C-alpha positions in Angstrom: 0.0 -0.2 -0.5 1.4 3.5 -1.1 2.2 6.0 1.7 -0.4 8.5 2.6 0.8 11.7 4.0 -0.8 12.5 7.5 -2.8 15.8 6.4 -4.7 13.2 4.5 -4.4 10.4 6.7 -5.5 12.3 10.0 -8.2 13.9 8.2 -10.8 14.0 11.0 -13.9 11.6 10.1 -16.3 13.3 12.3 -16.8 15.9 15.0 -15.0 14.4 18.0 -11.9 14.5 16.4 -11.9 17.9 15.3 -9.3 20.2 16.6 -10.4 23.5 17.6 -13.5 25.3 16.0 -15.7 24.7 19.1 -17.9 27.6 18.4 -18.5 26.3 14.6 -19.4 22.7 15.9 -21.0 23.6 18.9 -23.9 25.3 16.8 -23.8 22.6 14.2 -24.4 19.9 16.6 -27.5 21.7 18.4 -29.0 22.2 14.9 -28.4 18.5 13.6 -29.7 17.1 17.2 -32.7 19.1 16.7 -33.2 18.8 13.3 -32.9 22.4 12.5 -31.5 22.5 9.5 -30.7 25.2 7.1 -30.3 24.7 3.3 -27.3 26.9 2.8 -24.5 26.7 4.9 -21.7 29.2 4.7 -17.9 28.1 5.9 -15.3 30.8 6.0 -11.5 31.0 7.1 -7.9 30.8 6.0 -6.1 27.9 4.3 -5.9 24.1 6.3 -8.7 25.4 9.4 -11.3 22.7 8.2 -14.1 24.1 6.0 -14.1 21.3 3.5 -13.5 18.8 6.4 -16.3 20.0 8.2 -18.8 20.1 5.0 -18.1 16.2 4.6 -18.7 15.3 8.2 -21.4 17.4 7.8 -22.8 15.5 4.8 -22.0 12.3 6.3 -24.2 13.5 9.3 -27.0 14.6 7.0 -27.1 11.2 4.8 -26.1 8.5 7.5 -28.1 5.3 7.3 -28.6 5.4 11.1 -30.7 8.9 10.7 -29.7 12.7 10.8 -26.9 12.5 13.7 -24.6 14.6 14.7 -22.3 11.3 15.3 -22.5 9.4 12.3 -21.5 5.7 12.8 -18.7 5.8 9.7 -19.9 2.1 8.8 -22.0 2.4 6.5 -22.4 2.8 3.0 -22.7 6.2 3.3 -20.4 6.8 5.6 -17.4 5.3 3.4 -18.5 6.0 0.5 -18.2 10.0 1.5 -15.2 8.9 3.5 -13.2 7.7 0.4 -14.9 10.2 -2.2 -17.2 8.6 -4.2 -20.8 9.3 -2.7 -23.1 9.6 -6.2 -24.9 12.3 -3.7 -22.4 14.5 -2.5 -21.4 16.5 -5.5 -18.4 18.5 -4.9 -17.2 21.0 -7.1 -13.7 23.6 -7.4 -15.4 26.7 -8.3 -11.5 28.3 -9.3 -12.1 26.2 -12.1 -15.3 26.1 -12.8 -16.2 29.7 -13.1 -18.1 30.5 -16.2 -22.1 30.3 -16.1 -22.6 27.9 -18.5 -21.1 25.6 -15.7 -23.4 27.0 -12.9 -26.5 26.3 -14.9 -25.5 23.1 -15.7 -24.6 21.8 -12.4 -28.0 23.0 -11.4 -29.9 21.6 -14.2 -30.0 18.8 -11.9 -30.9 19.7 -8.9 -34.5 19.2 -8.7 -34.1 15.4 -9.2 -34.0 13.9 -6.1 -31.2 12.0 -4.5 -29.9 8.6 -5.6 -29.0 6.5 -2.7 -29.1 9.0 -0.1 -31.0 11.2 2.4 -30.4 14.8 0.3 -28.4 15.7 -2.6 -25.2 17.8 -0.8 -23.5 20.4 -3.2 -20.3 21.0 -1.6 -18.6 24.1 -3.7 -15.6 25.0 -2.4 -13.5 28.5 -3.2 -17.0 30.3 -4.1 -15.9 33.3 -4.3 -13.9 32.2 -7.9 -17.6 32.7 -9.0 -18.2 34.9 -11.5 -20.7 37.6 -11.4 -23.0 35.9 -13.9 -22.7 32.5 -12.2 -24.0 34.5 -8.7 -26.9 35.6 -10.5 -27.4 32.2 -11.9 -27.1 30.5 -8.7 -29.1 33.0 -6.7 -32.9 31.5 -6.8 -32.1 28.1 -6.3 -29.8 28.8 -2.9 -33.1 30.8 -1.7 -35.5 28.6 -2.6 -34.0 24.9 -3.0 -35.8 21.6 -2.9 -36.4 20.2 0.0 -33.9 17.4 -0.9 -30.9 19.8 -1.4 -28.6 21.3 0.9 -25.9 23.6 -0.4 -22.0 23.9 1.7 -20.0 26.9 0.3 -16.5 27.1 1.3 -14.1 30.2 0.9 -10.9 32.0 1.7 -12.1 35.0 1.0 -15.6 36.3 2.1 -15.1 39.9 0.9 -16.0 38.9 -2.2 -19.3 37.3 -2.1 -22.1 39.4 -2.9 -24.0 40.3 -0.1 -26.9 38.6 -1.7 -25.0 35.1 -1.0 -24.4 36.2 2.3 -27.3 37.0 3.2 -29.1 33.4 2.2 -26.7 31.4 4.0 -25.7 30.4 7.4 -22.2 31.7 7.7 -19.6 30.3 10.0 -16.1 32.0 10.4 -13.3 29.6 11.4 -10.4 30.9 13.4 -7.0 30.6 13.2 -5.6 27.5 15.4 -3.1 28.5 18.2 0.5 26.8 18.5 -0.7 25.0 21.6 -3.7 23.1 19.8 -1.3 22.0 17.1 1.7 21.6 19.3 -0.9 18.7 20.9 -2.4 17.5 18.0 1.1 16.7 16.2 2.3 15.2 19.8 -1.0 13.1 19.2 0.4 12.1 16.0 3.5 11.5 16.4 2.8 9.2 18.9 0.6 7.3 16.9 3.2 7.1 14.3 6.1 6.4 16.6 8.1 9.4 15.2 10.3 10.3 17.9 10.4 14.5 17.9 11.9 17.4 20.2 9.2 19.5 21.3 11.0 22.7 20.9 11.3 21.4 17.0 7.1 20.7 16.9 6.6 24.7 18.6 8.8 25.8 15.6 6.7 23.6 13.0 3.2 25.3 14.7 4.9 28.9 14.3 5.5 28.5 11.1 1.9 26.8 10.0 0.5 29.8 10.9 -3.0 28.6 12.4 -3.2 26.1 9.8 -3.5 22.4 10.9 -2.9 21.0 7.2 0.5 23.1 6.6 1.7 21.7 10.1 0.9 18.8 9.2 2.8 18.6 5.8 5.5 20.5 7.3 5.7 17.5 9.9 5.9 15.4 7.0 8.7 17.4 5.5 10.6 17.4 8.9 10.3 13.8 9.3 11.5 13.3 6.0 14.4 16.1 6.2 15.7 14.6 9.5 15.5 10.7 8.5 13.0 10.0 10.6 12.7 11.9 13.7 11.7 15.2 14.0 14.6 17.2 16.2 14.9 21.5 17.0 18.0 21.7 15.3 16.4 19.9 12.0 13.2 22.4 11.8 15.3 25.0 11.9 17.6 24.0 9.3 14.9 22.6 6.7 12.3 26.4 7.7 15.3 28.2 7.2 14.1 30.8 10.2 16.2 32.2 13.2 16.9 29.5 16.5 14.8 31.1 19.0 17.7 29.7 21.0 19.8 32.1 19.7 17.1 34.8 20.7 17.0 33.6 23.9 20.6 34.1 24.5 20.6 37.5 23.0 17.8 38.3 25.4 19.4 37.0 28.2 22.7 38.7 27.4 21.1 42.3 27.2 19.6 41.5 30.7 23.0 41.0 32.0 24.5 43.8 30.2 27.1 41.8 28.9 28.4 42.9 25.4 30.6 40.3 24.8 28.4 37.7 25.1 26.2 39.5 23.3 28.4 40.0 20.0 29.1 36.2 20.4 26.0 35.0 19.6 25.4 37.2 16.5 28.2 36.6 15.1 27.0 32.9 15.8 23.8 33.4 14.1 25.4 35.0 10.9 27.3 31.6 9.9 23.5 30.9 8.6 23.2 33.8 6.8 20.1 34.4 8.5 17.3 37.3 8.2 18.1 39.8 11.0 14.6 42.1 10.6 13.0 38.5 11.5 15.3 38.2 14.1 14.5 41.6 15.5 10.8 40.5 14.7 11.4 37.4 17.1 13.0 39.4 19.5 10.3 42.4 19.7 8.0 39.5 20.5 9.9 37.9 23.7 10.0 42.1 25.2 6.4 41.9 24.2 5.5 38.9 26.3 8.1 39.7 29.2 5.9 43.2 29.6 2.6 41.2 29.6 3.9 38.9 32.5 5.6 41.8 34.4 2.2 43.9 34.1 -0.3 41.0 33.9 1.0 37.6 34.7 -2.3 35.6 34.3 -2.6 36.8 30.7 0.8 34.9 30.1 0.5 32.5 27.4 2.5 29.7 26.1 1.6 30.2 22.6 5.9 30.5 21.1 6.9 27.6 24.3 8.9 29.8 25.8 7.2 30.5 29.0 10.5 29.7 31.5 12.5 32.1 29.4 9.8 35.3 29.9 9.6 34.5 33.0 12.9 34.6 33.8 13.2 38.0 31.9 10.4 39.5 33.6 12.1 38.9 37.1 15.6 40.2 35.6 14.6 43.1 34.4 12.5 46.2 35.2 9.9 47.4 33.4 11.6 50.7 32.0 14.3 48.6 30.4 11.7 45.9 28.6 9.8 49.0 27.3 13.1 50.4 26.5 14.5 47.6 24.8 11.5 47.1 22.6 10.9 50.6 21.6 14.7 50.5 20.7 14.2 47.1 18.7 11.1 48.8 16.9 12.4 51.3 15.6 15.9 49.2 15.0 13.8 47.1 12.3 12.0 50.0 11.0 15.8 51.6 10.3 17.3 48.4 8.9 17.3 48.8 5.7 19.3 52.2 5.7 22.2 50.5 7.8 25.2 49.7 5.1 24.8 46.2 6.2 21.7 44.3 7.8 23.8 42.5 10.5 25.8 46.0 11.3 22.1 47.6 11.6 21.4 44.6 13.7 24.3 44.7 16.1 23.7 48.7 16.3 20.3 48.2 17.5 21.6 45.3 20.5 24.2 47.8 21.6 22.1 50.7 21.6 19.9 48.7 23.9 23.0 48.5 25.9 23.7 51.7 25.8 20.7 53.6 27.2 19.1 53.1 30.2 16.2 54.2 31.4 16.7 56.9 33.9 16.3 55.7 37.4 16.8 59.2 39.1 16.7 62.2 38.2 20.4 63.6 39.5 21.1 67.2 38.2 24.6 67.9 37.8 26.3 72.2 37.0 25.8 72.7 33.5 29.3 73.3 31.7 30.5 76.6 32.6 28.4 79.3 29.2 30.7 81.4 27.2 30.6 85.4 27.5 32.1 86.1 30.8 35.6 86.1 30.4 38.7 85.4 33.2 36.0 85.1 35.8 37.9 82.8 39.2 35.0 81.4 41.6 36.2 79.6 45.1 34.0 79.4 47.6 34.5 81.3 50.8 34.1 79.6 54.0 30.9 82.1 55.5 29.3 80.7 51.9 30.6 77.0 52.4 28.7 77.3 56.0 25.5 79.0 54.6 25.2 76.9 51.5 24.3 73.2 53.2 24.9 70.6 50.4 21.5 68.8 48.9 21.0 66.2 46.9 18.6 66.2 43.8 19.0 62.3 42.6 15.6 61.6 44.2 13.2 64.5 42.9 13.1 65.2 39.2 11.1 68.6 39.9 14.3 70.1 41.7 16.7 72.5 39.6 19.4 74.6 39.5 19.8 77.7 41.2 22.6 80.3 41.9 23.7 83.4 44.5 25.7 85.7 43.6 28.5 86.3 46.4 31.9 88.1 46.8 34.3 86.6 44.2 36.8 88.3 41.6 35.2 89.3 38.2 38.2 91.1 35.8 36.3 92.3 32.7 32.3 91.8 32.2 30.2 93.4 29.7 26.3 92.9 30.0 25.1 91.1 26.6 21.8 93.1 26.6 21.7 97.0 26.6 20.0 97.3 30.4 18.2 100.1 28.8 16.7 98.6 26.1 15.3 95.7 28.7 11.8 96.4 30.1 10.3 93.2 31.0 11.4 89.7 30.7 8.7 87.1 29.9 7.9 84.3 32.4 11.0 82.0 33.0 11.4 78.8 32.2 14.8 77.3 33.0 16.3 78.8 36.0 19.9 77.7 36.6 21.1 79.8 33.9 22.9 82.3 35.7 24.9 83.7 33.4 22.2 84.1 31.2 20.2 85.9 33.6 22.7 88.7 34.5 23.3 88.9 30.5 20.1 90.1 30.2 18.4 91.3 33.5 21.4 92.0 35.7 23.2 96.0 35.8 26.5 94.4 37.1 29.8 96.6 38.3 33.2 95.1 38.0 33.5 94.2 41.1 34.5 91.0 43.4 32.1 88.5 42.5 31.7 84.6 43.6 29.1 81.9 41.6 28.2 79.2 43.7 25.5 77.0 42.8 23.2 75.3 45.7 23.4 72.0 43.2 27.5 72.1 43.2 29.2 71.8 46.6 32.9 71.8 45.0 34.6 74.6 42.9 33.7 75.4 39.5 35.8 77.6 37.1 34.0 79.8 35.2 35.7 81.5 31.9 33.1 83.2 29.8 29.2 83.9 29.4 26.8 84.9 26.9 23.7 83.7 26.7 23.4 79.8 27.9 22.9 77.6 25.2 22.5 74.5 27.5 19.0 76.4 29.2 16.7 74.2 26.5 19.3 71.2 27.7 16.6 68.0 27.9 17.6 67.3 31.5 16.1 70.9 32.8 13.6 70.6 30.0 11.6 67.2 32.1 11.4 69.5 35.2 8.0 71.2 36.2 7.2 74.3 35.3 5.9 74.7 39.2 9.1 73.6 40.5 11.4 75.8 38.1 8.8 78.9 38.9 9.4 78.6 43.1 13.2 78.1 42.6 13.6 81.5 40.4 11.3 83.6 42.9 13.6 81.9 45.5 16.9 82.0 44.0 16.0 86.4 42.9 15.1 86.5 46.5 18.3 85.3 47.9 20.2 87.2 45.0 19.2 90.2 46.6 19.5 89.8 50.2 22.9 88.1 49.7 23.9 91.1 47.6 27.2 92.3 48.2 29.0 95.8 47.2 30.0 96.4 43.3 26.8 94.4 42.6 23.7 96.2 41.3 20.5 93.6 41.0 17.3 95.4 40.0 15.0 92.5 39.9 11.5 94.5 39.9 12.1 95.9 36.2 13.9 92.1 35.5 11.2 90.2 36.4 7.4 91.7 36.6 6.3 89.7 39.0 2.7 90.9 38.8 2.6 89.9 35.3 3.4 86.1 35.8 2.2 85.4 39.4 -1.3 84.8 39.2 -0.7 82.1 36.4 2.5 80.5 37.6 1.5 80.5 41.5 -1.7 78.6 40.3 1.3 76.1 39.3 3.3 76.5 42.1 0.8 76.0 44.3 -1.8 73.0 43.2 -5.1 73.5 45.0 -5.3 71.1 48.1 -7.4 67.9 47.6 -11.3 69.1 48.1 -12.8 67.7 51.2 -15.5 66.0 51.3 -19.1 67.6 50.6 -22.1 66.9 53.2 -24.7 64.7 51.5 -27.4 67.4 52.6 -25.3 70.2 50.5 -25.0 67.9 48.1 -26.3 69.9 44.4 -26.1 68.7 40.7 -23.9 71.7 39.9 -21.5 70.5 42.3 -21.0 66.7 41.0 -17.8 67.4 39.3 -16.3 69.2 42.6 -17.5 65.6 44.5 -15.7 63.8 41.3 -12.8 65.1 41.7 -12.8 63.9 45.4 -13.4 60.5 44.6 -11.2 57.2 44.7 -12.0 55.3 41.6 -10.0 54.0 38.4 -10.8 51.7 35.8 -14.1 51.4 34.1 -15.7 53.0 36.9 -13.8 56.0 36.6 -15.0 56.3 32.7 -18.0 55.8 33.8 -18.5 58.4 36.3 -16.4 61.2 34.3 -19.8 60.8 31.8 -22.3 60.8 34.5 -24.3 64.0 35.1 -26.0 64.5 38.5 -30.1 65.6 37.4 -31.4 65.3 41.0 -30.6 64.7 44.6 -34.0 62.3 46.7 -32.2 62.1 50.1 -29.9 59.5 49.8 -30.9 58.7 46.1 -28.8 60.3 43.9 -29.6 60.4 40.1 -27.4 60.1 37.1 -27.3 60.4 33.2 -24.7 58.7 31.8 -23.9 60.2 28.4 -25.6 57.9 25.7 -21.9 57.8 23.9 -20.4 55.9 26.4 -23.7 53.8 27.3 -21.6 50.7 25.4 -19.7 50.3 28.8 -22.0 50.6 31.2 -23.2 47.7 33.4 -25.3 46.8 35.8 -23.2 46.1 38.4 -21.4 49.6 37.8 -24.4 51.4 40.0 -23.9 49.5 43.0 -20.2 50.0 42.8 -20.6 53.5 42.1 -23.1 54.0 44.9 -20.1 51.9 47.4 -17.9 55.0 46.2 -19.6 57.5 47.5 -21.0 56.2 50.6 -17.1 55.9 51.6 -16.6 59.5 50.3 -20.1 61.3 52.1 -19.5 58.7 55.1 -23.2 57.6 55.0 -25.2 54.9 53.0 -26.7 56.6 49.7 -28.0 54.8 46.7 -27.5 55.7 43.0 -29.7 55.3 39.7 -28.2 56.0 36.2 -30.0 56.5 33.1 -28.7 55.9 29.6 -29.5 59.0 27.9 -28.4 62.5 26.6 -26.5 65.0 29.0 -27.7 68.3 29.5 -24.9 69.7 32.0 -21.1 69.6 31.1 -20.2 66.1 32.5 -16.7 65.7 34.5 -15.1 64.6 31.0 -16.2 66.7 28.9 -15.5 69.7 31.7 -11.7 68.0 31.1 -11.7 67.9 27.2 -13.0 71.9 27.1 -10.1 72.9 29.5 -7.4 70.9 27.3 -8.7 72.8 24.2 -8.6 76.1 26.1 -5.2 75.2 26.6 -4.0 73.9 23.4 -5.4 77.6 22.0 -4.0 79.5 24.3 -0.8 77.6 23.9 -1.5 78.0 19.8 -2.4 82.1 20.4 1.3 82.9 22.6 3.3 81.1 19.9 2.0 82.9 17.2 2.4 86.3 18.9 5.9 85.3 20.7 8.1 88.2 18.8 11.0 85.5 18.5 8.7 83.1 16.6 7.5 85.8 13.9 10.9 86.9 13.6 12.0 83.4 12.8 9.3 83.0 10.5 9.7 86.3 8.8 13.4 85.2 8.0 13.1 82.2 7.0 9.6 82.1 5.3 8.8 79.3 7.7 5.4 78.1 8.6 4.1 77.7 12.7 3.2 73.6 12.5 0.3 74.3 15.0 -0.6 70.6 15.2 2.5 70.1 17.2 2.2 72.4 20.2 1.7 70.8 23.1 0.5 73.0 26.2 3.1 72.0 29.5 0.5 71.7 32.1 
């Protein structure tokens, strides 16, 4: 007897042997057991997921000699004939080769005749989307009202190409991709029955390459058995597929976690011997980091679809979430830029080395910036008195800390302001503090006299040679500081500069910083409002719902629901809300009780919540937040439009202000 390929030999013969597709099987089994049969079924899905197999099993169920049942006997003449593709009342049509309308009319000419040997005459049309438009039109009337002894079973991989008139006449079942776990489990069963030795890692490689198709998996398994000489090993499978050994990807991930550049490049060198696709290698590495991030954030959601669960959990414990996110982003950008590299290997190695070179900022330690140019021959040495008065401060634990400076005694040989004092009437709100040289050059009038500049962030000596308008005030480190802290420190520093001013140094901060102009807005940022105390239930009115919402301790989906509520009435301890209809799809009945529990905790006495879905008449918390955001955005755009420097640049270079790139600083 000739050899039969695994895909045909192990084709399911009844519904119980099917792997996956439970949602389709459940509907068909119930319909068969209750004799609620439709006249036309459409099975859709990618190749090799069981469309034709289910159709043939359904034909068995309809024509089994024991009666219509979801469990055909498999031994009667009808079941055997269908299994051997010789049942006269099962007409299989390959629509890809019979697309003409004449073929369809010839097929339908025999529909009116009763079945010869079975209970039903079954038309199985595979790849039905390949029929021509005229063929579909010829099929419409028969498909809508076929004779009672006719059943149509249609299968296609591209249902979008089917006319809606065909779709509306059929019961449609969409078959899903099979997960790698399901495929590996079935391959282990088949190879066990075939008595073929195998390595599980090799089966995982086959399952991933099958891309959800069981038929492809079995065909690849046949090829792997032939390639490996009667057995399946991981190395032979990767060699056959021409893909990258995931063991190498695991070694790279471990080397990155350990910060071992030597081992990292050694693994890449071993990979390069097999001429791999480095773009695929980066994609595999991205998949690893994605699964590590899931293991760190939602461990219960992690599955073993890649067969690398031990590796993922090991990396999740060894790396911080920040490192994982950084590695993922670098690999993503590296894959994008890979075609631009001189060689793919160079681009791959640079992406990996970038992961080692850059690390997330665990702390925001701010060091004194390099001495700016523009002030010549300034010698700075802290005096004993200054050293005693200025305690050392650590800035490594606070992102909102900023540099500050005080003017003390020293020695200045030469100094010329960069900007004429008489031409400076006012200075806009200070965005970066610590640029003492920039402030001196633009806002202070200094007579030549001994000057000593000491930064609170520095505890050692600092030598300054020259000062010009500081180019480092736009540095990324300082830009990350909050505006609130920068303004507060600016006020403190200028107060210190005035109070600690030495003879020979003249500081006119009144004209340099218009406090009346910047104080109201900046003071609000520097002193954010305190948490609102809980309102007594007796004082609650509908207009104060936003104030109540801001004091609630809610998160997740309940927070989204609460943000879209509008309080319309208070009836004793009963609060009546209206939920914005646009957010009603997220609403569940359980949210009512959960919100009542939160409000009970807020008011300190039991309350009841009633929520109705409808159109809101007043502003919801979410609508208010969006309105304020739009106002801040408009204000930021308008301020940049009116900014003299921006206007000067656009006029000089014929530039255009890209308003969609402007983001207000909160």
